[in-house]
N, CA, C and O atoms as a CHARMM CRD file, in Angstrom:
* protein
*
  200
    1    1 UNK  N     -0.81000  -4.40300   5.69300 PROA 1      0.00000
    2    1 UNK  CA    -0.57200  -4.33600   4.53900 PROA 1      0.00000
    3    1 UNK  C     -1.21200  -6.04300   3.88700 PROA 1      0.00000
    4    1 UNK  O     -1.10700  -6.25500   2.67900 PROA 1      0.00000
    5    2 UNK  N     -1.74500  -6.96800   4.67300 PROA 2      0.00000
    6    2 UNK  CA    -1.97800  -8.02300   4.18300 PROA 2      0.00000
    7    2 UNK  C     -3.24800  -7.22700   3.33900 PROA 2      0.00000
    8    2 UNK  O     -3.53300  -7.15900   2.14300 PROA 2      0.00000
    9    3 UNK  N     -3.65000  -6.85400   4.15900 PROA 3      0.00000
   10    3 UNK  CA    -5.49700  -6.46100   3.52900 PROA 3      0.00000
   11    3 UNK  C     -5.16400  -5.88700   2.18800 PROA 3      0.00000
   12    3 UNK  O     -5.48500  -6.34800   1.09200 PROA 3      0.00000
   13    4 UNK  N     -4.35900  -4.63500   2.48500 PROA 4      0.00000
   14    4 UNK  CA    -4.28300  -4.04200   0.83600 PROA 4      0.00000
   15    4 UNK  C     -3.10800  -4.70100   0.30400 PROA 4      0.00000
   16    4 UNK  O     -2.59700  -3.83700  -0.40900 PROA 4      0.00000
   17    5 UNK  N     -2.37200  -5.76700   0.24600 PROA 5      0.00000
   18    5 UNK  CA    -1.84300  -6.82600  -0.13800 PROA 5      0.00000
   19    5 UNK  C     -2.99100  -7.68300  -0.99600 PROA 5      0.00000
   20    5 UNK  O     -2.71800  -8.07300  -2.13100 PROA 5      0.00000
   21    6 UNK  N     -4.10900  -7.91700  -0.47500 PROA 6      0.00000
   22    6 UNK  CA    -5.10000  -8.88700  -0.98100 PROA 6      0.00000
   23    6 UNK  C     -5.29700  -8.18300  -2.61900 PROA 6      0.00000
   24    6 UNK  O     -5.66300  -8.79400  -3.62300 PROA 6      0.00000
   25    7 UNK  N     -5.03100  -7.12000  -2.54200 PROA 7      0.00000
   26    7 UNK  CA    -5.64300  -6.37600  -3.83200 PROA 7      0.00000
   27    7 UNK  C     -4.63800  -6.72500  -5.22000 PROA 7      0.00000
   28    7 UNK  O     -4.84700  -6.39500  -6.38700 PROA 7      0.00000
   29    8 UNK  N     -3.48200  -7.50900  -4.64900 PROA 8      0.00000
   30    8 UNK  CA    -2.18000  -7.63500  -5.70600 PROA 8      0.00000
   31    8 UNK  C     -2.57700  -8.25000  -6.57300 PROA 8      0.00000
   32    8 UNK  O     -2.15200  -7.77400  -7.62600 PROA 8      0.00000
   33    9 UNK  N     -3.47600  -9.48100  -6.79700 PROA 9      0.00000
   34    9 UNK  CA    -3.49700 -10.04200  -8.21500 PROA 9      0.00000
   35    9 UNK  C     -4.98500  -8.90300  -8.75700 PROA 9      0.00000
   36    9 UNK  O     -5.13300  -8.98100  -9.97700 PROA 9      0.00000
   37   10 UNK  N     -5.49600  -8.42500  -8.42000 PROA 10     0.00000
   38   10 UNK  CA    -6.28100  -8.17500  -9.02100 PROA 10     0.00000
   39   10 UNK  C     -5.53600  -6.80400  -9.90300 PROA 10     0.00000
   40   10 UNK  O     -6.07200  -6.58900 -10.99000 PROA 10     0.00000
   41   11 UNK  N     -4.43400  -5.92800  -9.55500 PROA 11     0.00000
   42   11 UNK  CA    -4.13600  -4.55700  -9.84300 PROA 11     0.00000
   43   11 UNK  C     -2.96700  -4.96100 -11.02600 PROA 11     0.00000
   44   11 UNK  O     -2.66800  -4.34600 -12.05000 PROA 11     0.00000
   45   12 UNK  N     -2.35400  -6.40800 -10.40400 PROA 12     0.00000
   46   12 UNK  CA    -1.84600  -7.41700 -11.22800 PROA 12     0.00000
   47   12 UNK  C     -2.07300  -7.71700 -12.98200 PROA 12     0.00000
   48   12 UNK  O     -1.32000  -7.68200 -13.95600 PROA 12     0.00000
   49   13 UNK  N     -3.70500  -8.05600 -12.74700 PROA 13     0.00000
   50   13 UNK  CA    -4.11600  -8.11400 -14.01300 PROA 13     0.00000
   51   13 UNK  C     -4.68400  -7.35600 -14.72700 PROA 13     0.00000
   52   13 UNK  O     -5.18400  -7.77100 -15.77200 PROA 13     0.00000
   53   14 UNK  N     -4.79400  -5.55500 -14.22800 PROA 14     0.00000
   54   14 UNK  CA    -5.38400  -4.77700 -14.72100 PROA 14     0.00000
   55   14 UNK  C     -4.12500  -4.11600 -15.41500 PROA 14     0.00000
   56   14 UNK  O     -4.26400  -3.69900 -16.56400 PROA 14     0.00000
   57   15 UNK  N     -2.82000  -3.99000 -14.73500 PROA 15     0.00000
   58   15 UNK  CA    -1.88600  -3.57500 -15.51300 PROA 15     0.00000
   59   15 UNK  C     -0.69900  -4.63600 -15.20300 PROA 15     0.00000
   60   15 UNK  O      0.02600  -4.84900 -14.23100 PROA 15     0.00000
   61   16 UNK  N     -0.85400  -5.22700 -16.55300 PROA 16     0.00000
   62   16 UNK  CA     0.03400  -6.32200 -16.61400 PROA 16     0.00000
   63   16 UNK  C      1.29400  -6.15000 -16.88300 PROA 16     0.00000
   64   16 UNK  O      2.06400  -7.09700 -16.73000 PROA 16     0.00000
   65   17 UNK  N      1.77000  -4.86400 -17.35300 PROA 17     0.00000
   66   17 UNK  CA     2.86200  -4.55600 -17.56300 PROA 17     0.00000
   67   17 UNK  C      3.37800  -4.30200 -16.53300 PROA 17     0.00000
   68   17 UNK  O      4.59800  -4.16200 -16.61900 PROA 17     0.00000
   69   18 UNK  N      2.88100  -4.15800 -15.40200 PROA 18     0.00000
   70   18 UNK  CA     3.91200  -3.60200 -14.02400 PROA 18     0.00000
   71   18 UNK  C      4.05400  -4.54600 -13.48100 PROA 18     0.00000
   72   18 UNK  O      3.11100  -5.27100 -13.16400 PROA 18     0.00000
   73   19 UNK  N      5.70900  -4.88600 -13.13500 PROA 19     0.00000
   74   19 UNK  CA     5.94000  -6.13200 -12.48800 PROA 19     0.00000
   75   19 UNK  C      6.63700  -5.89600 -10.89700 PROA 19     0.00000
   76   19 UNK  O      7.59400  -6.50500 -10.41800 PROA 19     0.00000
   77   20 UNK  N      5.92800  -4.95600 -10.35600 PROA 20     0.00000
   78   20 UNK  CA     6.21100  -4.41000  -9.15000 PROA 20     0.00000
   79   20 UNK  C      5.37500  -3.57800  -8.69500 PROA 20     0.00000
   80   20 UNK  O      5.57900  -2.36600  -8.62700 PROA 20     0.00000
   81   21 UNK  N      4.17500  -4.26100  -8.28000 PROA 21     0.00000
   82   21 UNK  CA     3.40400  -4.38600  -7.77200 PROA 21     0.00000
   83   21 UNK  C      3.07700  -3.83300  -6.44800 PROA 21     0.00000
   84   21 UNK  O      2.05800  -3.15000  -6.34500 PROA 21     0.00000
   85   22 UNK  N      3.73900  -4.02500  -5.54000 PROA 22     0.00000
   86   22 UNK  CA     3.91100  -4.36200  -3.79500 PROA 22     0.00000
   87   22 UNK  C      4.59100  -3.17900  -4.39300 PROA 22     0.00000
   88   22 UNK  O      3.64500  -2.71400  -5.02900 PROA 22     0.00000
   89   23 UNK  N      5.53300  -2.42700  -4.60500 PROA 23     0.00000
   90   23 UNK  CA     5.44200  -1.37600  -4.26000 PROA 23     0.00000
   91   23 UNK  C      5.17200  -0.08200  -4.99100 PROA 23     0.00000
   92   23 UNK  O      5.66700   1.04200  -4.90700 PROA 23     0.00000
   93   24 UNK  N      4.42900  -0.49700  -5.57300 PROA 24     0.00000
   94   24 UNK  CA     3.36300   0.18800  -6.27200 PROA 24     0.00000
   95   24 UNK  C      2.33200   0.60800  -5.25600 PROA 24     0.00000
   96   24 UNK  O      1.92300   1.75100  -5.04900 PROA 24     0.00000
   97   25 UNK  N      1.96200  -0.58300  -4.62100 PROA 25     0.00000
   98   25 UNK  CA     0.84300  -0.41000  -3.59500 PROA 25     0.00000
   99   25 UNK  C      1.32500   0.26100  -2.11400 PROA 25     0.00000
  100   25 UNK  O      0.53500   0.92800  -1.44500 PROA 25     0.00000
  101   26 UNK  N      2.70000   0.00700  -1.69100 PROA 26     0.00000
  102   26 UNK  CA     3.52800   0.96200  -0.80900 PROA 26     0.00000
  103   26 UNK  C      3.53700   2.18400  -1.06200 PROA 26     0.00000
  104   26 UNK  O      3.06300   2.95400  -0.22600 PROA 26     0.00000
  105   27 UNK  N      4.08400   2.68500  -2.29700 PROA 27     0.00000
  106   27 UNK  CA     4.11100   4.00600  -2.21500 PROA 27     0.00000
  107   27 UNK  C      2.98000   5.25500  -1.88500 PROA 27     0.00000
  108   27 UNK  O      3.28700   6.34300  -1.39600 PROA 27     0.00000
  109   28 UNK  N      1.78700   4.88600  -2.22200 PROA 28     0.00000
  110   28 UNK  CA     0.95000   6.11700  -1.74200 PROA 28     0.00000
  111   28 UNK  C      0.81600   5.83200  -0.39200 PROA 28     0.00000
  112   28 UNK  O      0.65600   6.85500   0.27400 PROA 28     0.00000
  113   29 UNK  N      0.82500   4.87000   0.20600 PROA 29     0.00000
  114   29 UNK  CA     0.52600   4.17500   1.53600 PROA 29     0.00000
  115   29 UNK  C      1.68600   5.39200   2.84600 PROA 29     0.00000
  116   29 UNK  O      1.45000   5.92900   3.92900 PROA 29     0.00000
  117   30 UNK  N      2.96600   5.32600   1.86500 PROA 30     0.00000
  118   30 UNK  CA     4.11500   5.71700   2.23500 PROA 30     0.00000
  119   30 UNK  C      3.51800   7.59300   2.37000 PROA 30     0.00000
  120   30 UNK  O      3.34900   8.41700   3.26800 PROA 30     0.00000
  121   31 UNK  N      3.40500   7.53800   1.18200 PROA 31     0.00000
  122   31 UNK  CA     2.89700   9.55700   1.05300 PROA 31     0.00000
  123   31 UNK  C      1.60400   9.71300   2.07900 PROA 31     0.00000
  124   31 UNK  O      1.36200  10.79600   2.61300 PROA 31     0.00000
  125   32 UNK  N      0.82400   8.57600   2.29700 PROA 32     0.00000
  126   32 UNK  CA    -0.35600   9.22700   3.35100 PROA 32     0.00000
  127   32 UNK  C      0.61100   9.38000   4.64300 PROA 32     0.00000
  128   32 UNK  O      0.70200  10.35200   5.39400 PROA 32     0.00000
  129   33 UNK  N      1.25200   8.24100   4.68800 PROA 33     0.00000
  130   33 UNK  CA     2.00800   8.53700   6.31100 PROA 33     0.00000
  131   33 UNK  C      2.45200  10.05000   6.42200 PROA 33     0.00000
  132   33 UNK  O      2.02900  11.02400   7.04500 PROA 33     0.00000
  133   34 UNK  N      3.57100   9.79900   5.47700 PROA 34     0.00000
  134   34 UNK  CA     4.33600  11.27300   5.14900 PROA 34     0.00000
  135   34 UNK  C      3.63200  12.33000   5.02800 PROA 34     0.00000
  136   34 UNK  O      4.49200  13.18800   4.83000 PROA 34     0.00000
  137   35 UNK  N      2.45600  12.93500   5.01300 PROA 35     0.00000
  138   35 UNK  CA     1.09900  13.54100   5.29700 PROA 35     0.00000
  139   35 UNK  C      0.80100  13.53300   6.72800 PROA 35     0.00000
  140   35 UNK  O      0.51700  14.63100   7.20500 PROA 35     0.00000
  141   36 UNK  N      0.80400  12.96000   7.17400 PROA 36     0.00000
  142   36 UNK  CA     0.20800  12.57600   8.68200 PROA 36     0.00000
  143   36 UNK  C     -1.23900  11.96500   8.53200 PROA 36     0.00000
  144   36 UNK  O     -1.78400  12.14800   9.62100 PROA 36     0.00000
  145   37 UNK  N     -1.97900  11.41500   7.80000 PROA 37     0.00000
  146   37 UNK  CA    -3.07900  10.68200   7.29000 PROA 37     0.00000
  147   37 UNK  C     -3.10700   9.40200   7.86100 PROA 37     0.00000
  148   37 UNK  O     -4.05800   8.86800   8.43100 PROA 37     0.00000
  149   38 UNK  N     -1.61600   8.80800   7.59700 PROA 38     0.00000
  150   38 UNK  CA    -1.46100   7.41900   8.23800 PROA 38     0.00000
  151   38 UNK  C     -0.52800   7.37300   9.22100 PROA 38     0.00000
  152   38 UNK  O      0.37900   8.18900   9.05800 PROA 38     0.00000
  153   39 UNK  N     -0.43500   6.57100  10.35700 PROA 39     0.00000
  154   39 UNK  CA     0.18700   6.25200  11.15900 PROA 39     0.00000
  155   39 UNK  C      0.80500   4.76000  11.03200 PROA 39     0.00000
  156   39 UNK  O      0.06300   3.77800  11.06500 PROA 39     0.00000
  157   40 UNK  N      2.41900   4.63500  10.86200 PROA 40     0.00000
  158   40 UNK  CA     2.66300   3.31400  11.34000 PROA 40     0.00000
  159   40 UNK  C      3.34100   2.85300  12.19100 PROA 40     0.00000
  160   40 UNK  O      4.40600   3.15700  12.72800 PROA 40     0.00000
  161   41 UNK  N      2.42000   1.85300  12.29900 PROA 41     0.00000
  162   41 UNK  CA     2.63300   1.29500  13.78700 PROA 41     0.00000
  163   41 UNK  C      3.90300   0.36600  14.47500 PROA 41     0.00000
  164   41 UNK  O      4.80000   0.52000  15.30400 PROA 41     0.00000
  165   42 UNK  N      3.38100  -0.67600  13.58800 PROA 42     0.00000
  166   42 UNK  CA     5.15900  -1.62100  13.22400 PROA 42     0.00000
  167   42 UNK  C      5.24600  -2.07500  11.76200 PROA 42     0.00000
  168   42 UNK  O      4.51700  -1.64600  10.86800 PROA 42     0.00000
  169   43 UNK  N      6.23800  -3.00900  11.61200 PROA 43     0.00000
  170   43 UNK  CA     6.38300  -3.52300  10.07900 PROA 43     0.00000
  171   43 UNK  C      4.85400  -4.00400   9.42900 PROA 43     0.00000
  172   43 UNK  O      4.10000  -4.81600   9.96400 PROA 43     0.00000
  173   44 UNK  N      4.62700  -3.33800   8.23300 PROA 44     0.00000
  174   44 UNK  CA     3.43200  -3.89100   7.61100 PROA 44     0.00000
  175   44 UNK  C      2.04200  -3.72600   8.83500 PROA 44     0.00000
  176   44 UNK  O      1.31900  -4.70300   9.03300 PROA 44     0.00000
  177   45 UNK  N      1.78100  -2.28300   9.64800 PROA 45     0.00000
  178   45 UNK  CA     0.99100  -2.24200   9.85200 PROA 45     0.00000
  179   45 UNK  C      0.58000  -0.50000   9.94000 PROA 45     0.00000
  180   45 UNK  O      1.21000   0.33700  10.58600 PROA 45     0.00000
  181   46 UNK  N     -0.47700  -0.28700   9.21500 PROA 46     0.00000
  182   46 UNK  CA    -0.91000   1.13900   9.62800 PROA 46     0.00000
  183   46 UNK  C     -2.18900   1.06500  10.42900 PROA 46     0.00000
  184   46 UNK  O     -2.99000   0.15800  10.66000 PROA 46     0.00000
  185   47 UNK  N     -2.06800   2.77900  10.88900 PROA 47     0.00000
  186   47 UNK  CA    -3.38200   3.03500  11.10600 PROA 47     0.00000
  187   47 UNK  C     -4.08600   4.56400  10.58200 PROA 47     0.00000
  188   47 UNK  O     -3.35700   5.45900  10.15200 PROA 47     0.00000
  189   48 UNK  N     -4.94600   4.65600  10.63900 PROA 48     0.00000
  190   48 UNK  CA    -5.33100   6.12500  10.37000 PROA 48     0.00000
  191   48 UNK  C     -5.30400   7.18400  11.27900 PROA 48     0.00000
  192   48 UNK  O     -5.65800   6.84400  12.40700 PROA 48     0.00000
  193   49 UNK  N     -4.98000   8.42700  11.14500 PROA 49     0.00000
  194   49 UNK  CA    -4.80300   9.15300  11.81500 PROA 49     0.00000
  195   49 UNK  C     -6.01500  10.31200  12.10600 PROA 49     0.00000
  196   49 UNK  O     -6.15300  10.93500  13.15800 PROA 49     0.00000
  197   50 UNK  N     -6.70500  10.40700  11.10100 PROA 50     0.00000
  198   50 UNK  CA    -7.58500  11.79000  11.31100 PROA 50     0.00000
  199   50 UNK  C     -9.39900  10.96300  11.05500 PROA 50     0.00000
  200   50 UNK  O    -10.41100  11.65900  11.12900 PROA 50     0.00000
């Protein structure tokens, strides 16, 4: 997650009206996890499954 959150400032600059950048980042990751493309290792850590 730390690696992905590294893009937070860039995304906030691209979408200045979005005050929920971190949840906006997490949502697609959770969707990929639910589809089986990512596996949740521990808090803040995912791994690719395919």
